[in-house]
N, C-alpha and C positions, 0 to 999 in steps of 0.2 A: 592178690598178687598180680603183678603186671605180666600179661602174656607177651611173649616175644613174637613180633611180626616177622614174616619171612623177609630177609634182607636181599635175597637174590630172586629175581622174577624171571619167569620163562618168557619167551617171545609172545606167547598167547596172552600172558598177564600184562604185557608191556603197556597196553592202552589204558589199563586201570591201575596205575601206579598207586600203591598203598601209602597213605599219609603216615601211618604208624611206622612203616618201614623207613620212610624218609626221616622221620624224627629220630628213630633209633640210629640211623646212619650218621645224622648230624651230631647226636649226643656222643657217639663213639669216636668220631674223628675231629670234631671242630677244634678243640683245644690243641691237639697235637699238630694239626695242619697250620694253625695260627702260629705256633712256636716255630714250625718249619719255615713258614713265610717270613718270619722275623729275621731269620738268618740272612735273607736276601735284601729285604727292604728297610730294616732297622726302624720301623715306625709301626707301633701297635695298631693304630687306627687303619693304616693302609693294609697291614697284614690281615686284619679282620675283614676289610672290604674285599680283599682278594679271595679269601676263603668263602665268604658269603656268596660272592659272584660264582665261585666254583659250584657251590651247592645249588644256586639258582639255575645254573646251566644244566646240572643233572636233572633237576625237577622239570625244567622247561622241555628238555629233550626226551624225558622219560628214559634215560639211559639204563640199559640192563647190563648185568655182569655175570659172566659164566661161573665165577668162583670168587672167594675172598681175596686171593692173590691178585686177580685181575682188577678188582675194585681198588685194592691198596695201591697198585702201580698207577692206575688211572688218576686217583686223587693226588698222590704226591707228584706225579709228573705234571699234572695240570696246574697245581699250585706253584711248582717251580717255574714253569713256562710263563705263567701270568705274572709272577714276581719279577722275572728277568725282563719281560716286556715292559713292566712298569718302570724298572730302572732305566731301560733304554729311552723310554718316553721322557723321563725326568732329565736325562742328559741332553736330549734335544731341546727341551724347554730352557735349560740352563744356557746352552749355546745361543739360543735365540735371544734370551735376556741379555747376554753379554754383547750381542750384536746391537741391540737396541741401546744399551748403556754406552757402548763405545761410540755409537752414532750421535749420542746426545752431548758430547763434549764440544765446547766452543760454539754454542747455539746462538744464532742471530735472532733478531726480532721476527724476521720473515719466517724463519724455521719454527719459532714458537707458534705463530699464527697457523702455519701449515700443520703442525702437530695438533693444535686445537681443532682444526678442521677434520683431521683424521679421526679424533675422538668423537666429534659430532656425527660423522658418517658411520662410525662403528656403532654408536648407540642407535642411530636410525635403522641400521640393519638388524640389531637386536629387537627393536620395537616391531619389526615386520614378522618376527617369529610367531607361530601359533601361541595362543595364550598360555597353555600349560608348559610348553617348551620355554617360553620367555620367563615364566615364574621360576621354574627349576634353574634355568641358566643364571638369572640374576642372583638368586640365593647362593649358587655355587661361586659366582664372582665375589660375593661378600665373604667367601671363605668357609661357608657352611659345608660340613661333611654330608655325605649321602644320607646317613641315618637322620641327621638333624633336618634336612630338607624333607625327607619322607614323613617324619613326625609332624613337622610344621604344616605340610600340605595335606596330610591324611592319606598318603598314598604309599605303595610298597617301595622298598629300596630298588627293586628291579625296574619299576616304572620310572623312578628318578634317573637311573643309569641310562635307560633307553631314551628318555626325553632329552637328557643332557647330550648324549651321543648324537641324536638327530639334530639338535640345535647346532652342535659343532660342525656337523657335515654341511648343513645349510649355510652357515656363516662362512665356512671355508670356500664355498662356491661363490659367495657374494662379495667377499672382501679382497682387497688388494694384498700383496705380500706385506707391506708396511702395516696395514690394519690388522692382518692376521698375527703378525709378530707382537703387536701391541696387545692384542687380545690374550695371547699366550702369556704375556707379561703379567696380566691380572692374576692368572692362576699360579704362576711361579712365585709372585710376591705375596699372594694371599695365604 
């Protein structure tokens, strides 16, 4: 018979987060939280990523909860906020894509060459990323989901997310606004 691990840890136990407790928490809430996230994002893969990210955050921070109600509120509020942030981010990407698309009408030969130069500079910046960030980032540009990237590279989803985020931060600092919009276009179209 499977023994139940304590779900709520005292502050003294915080530093030794119990893996069994985390598994039990995940098993109890994963499906319900994914369905909840689907109400906001309407994409199962995205909803699963949001919920997994929520659980990684709990595990990473070794978050403790005073009682079951506190845990419940924390999980659902966190998933709702992450879902809404995702939707806001997607709207910004769509606006940026529209700006790029609108700017592409009636393109002259000079503008084609200028755009090709922007692509070249963009990929030069990507080539300057540290090896792992570059690998993760290029796979993401190909449209691979975080889980696919993690499996392909033999790393955790958390590592994929961190490396992708770091790459985006580095590139945002290095790229011009046009290059940045073009880069965002890869993710919107992919």
